[in-house]
C-alpha positions in Angstrom: 0.0 0.0 0.0 1.4 3.4 -1.1 0.9 6.6 0.8 0.7 10.0 -0.9 2.2 12.8 1.1 0.6 16.3 1.2 2.7 19.0 2.7 0.9 21.9 4.4 2.9 25.1 4.7 3.0 27.1 8.0 0.4 29.5 6.5 -2.0 26.7 5.8 -1.5 26.5 2.0 -0.7 23.2 0.4 2.4 22.5 -1.6 0.7 20.1 -4.0 -3.0 20.0 -3.3 -4.0 17.4 -6.0 -3.0 13.8 -5.3 -4.1 10.6 -6.9 -4.9 7.6 -4.9 -6.1 4.3 -6.3 -9.0 2.5 -4.6 -7.9 -0.8 -6.0 -4.4 -0.4 -4.4 -5.8 0.8 -1.0 -3.6 3.9 -1.2 -3.6 6.4 1.7 -3.0 10.1 2.1 -0.7 11.6 4.8 -1.1 15.3 5.5 2.1 16.8 7.0 2.2 20.1 8.9 5.6 21.5 7.9 7.9 23.9 9.8 5.8 23.7 13.0 2.7 25.0 11.2 -0.8 24.0 12.4 -2.8 22.7 14.0 -4.9 22.0 10.8 -8.1 20.2 10.1 -8.6 18.5 6.8 -12.3 18.4 5.8 -14.1 16.7 3.0 -17.2 18.9 3.2 -18.1 19.2 -0.5 -21.2 17.4 -2.0 -19.0 14.5 -3.1 -18.0 13.8 0.5 -14.9 11.7 1.4 -13.7 8.6 -0.3 -12.1 7.6 3.0 -13.6 6.2 6.2 -13.7 9.6 7.9 -14.8 13.1 6.6 -12.2 15.0 8.6 -8.6 14.6 9.9 -6.8 16.8 12.5 -3.1 17.4 12.2 -1.3 18.7 15.3 1.2 21.5 15.0 4.3 20.2 13.2 2.9 16.6 13.0 1.3 14.4 10.4 -1.9 12.5 10.2 -3.4 10.3 7.5 -6.0 8.0 6.2 -5.9 4.2 6.9 -6.9 1.4 4.6 -7.2 3.6 1.5 -10.4 4.8 -0.1 -13.4 2.9 1.3 -16.3 4.7 -0.4 -17.0 6.6 -3.5 -16.5 6.0 -7.2 -13.1 5.1 -8.7 -11.8 7.9 -11.0 -13.9 10.6 -9.4 -12.4 13.8 -7.8 -12.9 14.4 -4.1 -11.9 17.9 -2.9 -10.7 18.6 0.6 -10.2 21.8 2.5 -7.5 22.8 5.0 -8.9 24.6 8.0 -7.4 26.2 11.1 -8.2 23.5 13.7 -8.7 26.2 16.4 -10.9 28.7 14.5 -12.3 26.3 11.8 -11.4 29.1 9.2 -10.4 28.0 5.7 -6.8 28.6 4.8 -5.3 29.9 1.5 
């Protein structure tokens, strides 16, 4: 099982927001708060929802957090958008 890393800058913007995970390969995503940034909350709060077992993931300051077991729902080939939020204020970042 592969894991796709997503780096979150200290200002909450993402280095490379788009990642491709394969449901058939049970690939996961790992969000990483770089340079002590955070805490961040990743939310799949769009109409398509989350392809993973949870709809939100919290990343502590300077830490990392990810999915487990790969995509468990949704349609293969479909795009699922996520947001990065300030975990304290819930405000959207960049």
